[in-house]
Each structure stands twice: as C-alpha cells, then as structure tokens.
VMD Tcl script that draws the C-alpha trace (Angstrom):
set ca {
  {40.31 40.21 -48.49}
  {43.87 41.22 -48.12}
  {44.48 44.49 -46.48}
  {46.55 46.93 -48.62}
  {49.66 48.23 -47.05}
  {49.63 52.02 -46.58}
  {51.82 53.81 -49.07}
  {54.59 56.03 -47.86}
  {54.25 59.53 -49.54}
  {57.90 60.32 -49.05}
  {58.89 57.21 -50.95}
  {56.72 58.30 -53.89}
  {58.50 61.68 -54.10}
  {62.03 60.16 -54.08}
  {62.38 59.95 -57.91}
  {61.34 63.58 -58.34}
  {63.77 64.68 -55.62}
  {66.62 62.80 -57.26}
  {65.88 64.45 -60.59}
  {65.82 67.89 -58.98}
  {69.15 67.26 -57.21}
  {70.75 66.17 -60.45}
  {69.52 69.34 -62.22}
  {70.90 71.54 -59.44}
  {74.23 69.78 -59.58}
  {74.39 70.18 -63.33}
  {73.59 73.91 -63.11}
  {76.22 74.30 -60.35}
  {78.92 72.70 -62.51}
  {78.03 75.01 -65.42}
  {78.25 78.09 -63.22}
  {81.57 77.04 -61.77}
  {83.02 76.49 -65.22}
  {81.72 79.92 -66.33}
  {83.26 81.62 -63.30}
  {86.58 79.85 -63.84}
  {86.67 80.80 -67.50}
  {85.75 84.43 -66.70}
  {88.48 84.70 -64.04}
  {90.96 83.20 -66.46}
  {89.86 85.68 -69.12}
  {90.23 88.75 -66.87}
  {93.56 87.49 -65.52}
  {94.82 87.11 -69.06}
  {93.59 90.56 -70.03}
  {95.13 92.21 -67.00}
  {98.50 90.48 -67.61}
  {98.53 91.73 -71.22}
  {97.48 95.25 -70.36}
  {100.17 95.58 -67.69}
  {102.73 96.11 -70.44}
  {100.75 98.98 -71.98}
  {101.64 102.54 -70.90}
  {99.19 104.19 -68.54}
  {97.34 107.23 -69.94}
  {98.39 110.56 -68.45}
  {95.47 112.80 -67.43}
  {95.95 116.48 -66.68}
  {93.96 117.90 -63.81}
  {91.10 120.14 -65.03}
  {92.19 122.91 -62.74}
  {95.69 122.88 -64.24}
  {94.24 122.87 -67.74}
  {91.93 125.79 -66.89}
  {94.77 127.78 -65.38}
  {96.90 127.14 -68.47}
  {94.10 128.20 -70.78}
  {93.52 131.35 -68.71}
  {97.23 132.29 -68.89}
  {97.37 131.74 -72.62}
  {94.19 133.75 -73.09}
  {95.46 136.59 -70.92}
  {98.71 136.78 -72.87}
  {96.78 136.70 -76.14}
  {94.37 139.46 -74.99}
  {97.23 141.66 -73.80}
  {99.04 141.25 -77.10}
  {95.85 141.97 -79.02}
  {95.23 145.15 -76.99}
  {98.75 146.37 -77.68}
  {98.38 145.63 -81.39}
  {94.99 147.37 -81.48}
  {96.34 150.43 -79.68}
  {99.37 150.64 -82.01}
  {97.20 150.21 -85.10}
  {94.77 152.87 -83.89}
  {97.57 155.40 -83.38}
  {98.94 154.68 -86.86}
  {95.52 155.08 -88.40}
  {94.94 158.32 -86.51}
  {98.24 159.70 -87.71}
  {97.38 158.87 -91.31}
  {93.85 160.34 -91.09}
  {94.84 163.46 -89.13}
  {96.96 165.01 -91.90}
  {93.97 167.08 -93.10}
  {92.10 167.35 -89.81}
  {89.36 169.89 -89.26}
  {89.06 169.52 -85.49}
  {91.13 168.05 -82.65}
  {89.57 166.08 -79.84}
  {91.51 166.24 -76.58}
  {90.43 163.19 -74.60}
  {91.40 161.40 -71.40}
  {92.75 158.00 -72.43}
  {92.54 156.75 -68.82}
  {88.78 157.32 -68.60}
  {86.96 154.05 -69.39}
  {83.59 155.61 -70.14}
  {85.15 158.37 -72.22}
  {86.98 155.82 -74.35}
  {83.73 154.20 -75.45}
  {82.73 157.44 -77.15}
  {86.22 158.05 -78.44}
  {86.35 154.61 -80.05}
  {82.96 155.15 -81.66}
  {84.08 158.49 -83.14}
  {87.35 156.94 -84.23}
  {85.50 154.27 -86.19}
  {83.28 156.89 -87.83}
  {86.32 159.04 -88.59}
  {87.74 156.32 -90.81}
  {85.22 157.45 -93.43}
  {85.77 161.19 -92.97}
  {89.33 161.74 -91.72}
  {88.24 165.01 -90.13}
  {89.21 164.47 -86.49}
  {92.67 164.33 -84.92}
  {92.61 162.46 -81.62}
  {94.96 163.69 -78.89}
  {95.36 161.67 -75.73}
  {96.01 164.14 -72.89}
  {97.00 161.31 -70.50}
  {99.98 160.43 -72.64}
  {103.44 161.57 -71.51}
  {103.90 162.99 -75.00}
  {101.03 165.46 -74.69}
  {102.32 168.96 -75.48}
  {100.38 172.15 -74.55}
  {102.41 174.05 -77.13}
  {100.88 171.99 -79.91}
  {97.35 172.41 -78.51}
  {96.73 176.13 -78.10}
  {98.58 176.24 -74.78}
  {96.02 174.09 -73.00}
  {97.82 172.43 -70.05}
  {97.03 169.08 -68.52}
  {95.05 170.43 -65.56}
  {92.81 172.53 -67.80}
  {91.93 169.82 -70.31}
  {91.30 167.28 -67.52}
  {88.57 169.48 -66.08}
  {86.22 169.19 -69.09}
  {86.13 168.23 -72.76}
  {88.11 170.47 -75.16}
  {88.24 170.52 -78.93}
  {90.34 172.71 -81.21}
  {89.18 173.67 -84.68}
  {91.55 174.00 -87.60}
  {91.49 177.81 -87.33}
  {92.64 177.61 -83.68}
  {89.26 178.16 -82.08}
  {88.84 176.28 -78.82}
  {85.38 174.89 -78.00}
  {84.32 173.14 -74.79}
  {81.49 171.30 -73.13}
  {78.50 170.20 -75.21}
  {79.50 172.48 -78.12}
  {82.70 170.42 -78.47}
  {80.70 167.22 -78.79}
  {78.34 168.86 -81.28}
  {81.24 170.01 -83.51}
  {82.92 166.58 -83.35}
  {79.72 164.74 -84.19}
  {79.06 167.08 -87.11}
  {82.40 166.20 -88.67}
  {81.57 162.49 -88.82}
  {78.01 162.78 -90.11}
  {76.24 162.60 -86.74}
  {75.35 166.26 -86.27}
  {71.68 165.43 -85.74}
  {72.54 163.86 -82.36}
  {73.39 167.21 -80.77}
  {71.51 169.51 -83.17}
  {68.91 170.42 -80.60}
  {71.62 171.78 -78.23}
  {72.13 174.76 -80.53}
  {68.99 176.36 -79.21}
  {68.06 177.87 -75.87}
  {67.18 176.85 -73.23}
  {68.32 173.36 -74.27}
  {71.92 174.56 -74.64}
  {72.13 175.78 -71.05}
  {70.43 172.69 -69.71}
  {72.77 170.38 -71.66}
  {75.86 172.30 -70.44}
  {74.61 172.11 -66.83}
  {74.11 168.34 -67.08}
  {77.56 167.87 -68.61}
  {79.07 170.09 -65.90}
  {77.79 167.71 -63.22}
  {79.26 164.75 -65.10}
  {82.62 166.52 -65.54}
  {82.75 167.37 -61.84}
  {82.09 163.86 -60.57}
  {83.39 161.69 -63.42}
  {86.46 160.63 -61.43}
  {84.30 159.24 -58.61}
  {81.83 157.71 -61.03}
  {84.57 155.82 -62.88}
  {86.29 154.78 -59.64}
  {89.43 156.89 -60.07}
  {91.30 159.10 -57.56}
  {90.45 162.80 -57.32}
  {91.99 165.10 -59.88}
  {94.32 166.66 -57.29}
  {95.93 163.25 -56.61}
  {96.26 162.56 -60.31}
  {97.94 165.93 -60.86}
  {100.44 165.31 -58.08}
  {101.25 161.81 -59.29}
  {101.81 163.14 -62.83}
  {104.14 165.86 -61.58}
  {106.17 163.29 -59.60}
  {106.35 160.92 -62.54}
  {107.58 163.61 -64.90}
  {109.91 165.12 -62.26}
  {108.54 168.63 -62.64}
  {108.10 171.16 -59.85}
  {105.64 173.99 -60.55}
  {105.71 177.16 -58.59}
  {103.02 178.71 -60.69}
  {100.21 176.53 -62.06}
  {99.98 178.74 -65.14}
  {103.65 178.35 -65.92}
  {103.63 174.58 -65.37}
  {103.24 172.91 -68.71}
  {103.05 169.16 -68.80}
}
mol new
graphics top color blue
foreach p $ca { graphics top sphere $p radius 0.5 }
foreach p [lrange $ca 0 end-1] q [lrange $ca 1 end] { graphics top cylinder $p $q radius 0.2 }
display resetview
C-alpha cells in the first residue's frame, strides 16, 4: 500500500484567507470613498457658507441690563403718572369733603393705609387727603397745624373745623368710607385707652421702624431746604 502524504493544514486554509482579504480590501475601498465624498461635501458647504453673514449674538448680561434699564424707566414714569392721577382725583373728590386726612407721604407703611382709603374714597368722595411732607403744605389752610405737630401723630380735620387725633382720627376716617366697623370697638372704655396707648408707641418709634432719620433731623433738613429760620417754634409755620 502506498503511504498517503500528510496534508498541510495551512494550505487548506489558503482559499478562505484569500476570500477574507478580498472582503477586507473591498470594505476598505468603500470606506475611503465615503470619507472622500464626506470631506468634499463639508468643504463645499463651508465654502458656500463663507459668503453668508455671521449672526450677531448679544451677550445675555447686556440684554438683561438693557431690560432692567427700560423697566426702571417705565416704572418711574408709571409712578409719576399714578401720583399725578391720584392728586387730580383727590382734587375732584375733595370739593365736598367731610373730613381731611393729614398724612406723611414719606412714610412707606402709612402710605399703604392712605392708598387703601383713597381707593375706598372713590365711591364716597368724603375725604380730602393732605400730604404734610409736601412743600405746598400750608398750616393756615389746616387749622394752624404746623409741620412739627402733624408729624408727631395722625391728625384729621372735620368739615366743622374740629381736629381729631390718634385712634379717633382713624375711626372717623374709616366711618366716612363705609368701614366704621373696623374701629367701632374703640369707642368704648377701656378699649379706647388701650388703643391710644398702642398707637402712641407706634407714633413714637415709627421713624426707627421704617428706617428713617429721627424727627429732629427731618425738621432741621426741612428748615434748611425751605430757607426758614425759626426763633420760636410756635411762630414757625412751614
């Protein structure tokens, strides 16, 4: 018998290896062509877009600052318009007033109550509002009550000339706009004394509470601004 020659395993695998190499080469050519076409595409797009104008972006901080300035100007203008409109409305409603309210227009907490009463007064027209912090405030038109006196505590003047102060002033004002029930209980003792005592504490420390200078400094500043020198506090009318 003839002895068979041993087969070489590497030789058997040669056809499969050749097929695999051909497949790899084919895939490589496809990838190269795809890369070349993609690079050509992007180069073409970039060349065309170079002629287009670049978009202009504003920095968000600059935009925010601009919006803040515009809003601030708008708010200031709105406040001026509101203040002017309120004065005109007060003048129209105060022709047949029953009571005057002397209020401090520089007191932020006081103005909340004043604005509420002013809104209610649109239905009644019974209150005349007088801003004692205004340079136009005249003691002669308000029962001789000077600036120092009316700054110490709340004052109201009835149509017959009667001056009322403290909690009674609030009660009379509220009654004229249909809210008399709020202070109705303060008509009776000992509630009346207790309410006046509580208000007295507020009136004494309201400048500190609202973060304003002491009354003495405000009086001096007002005198300097108006150019008045008072030798007698009773004779000084501002």
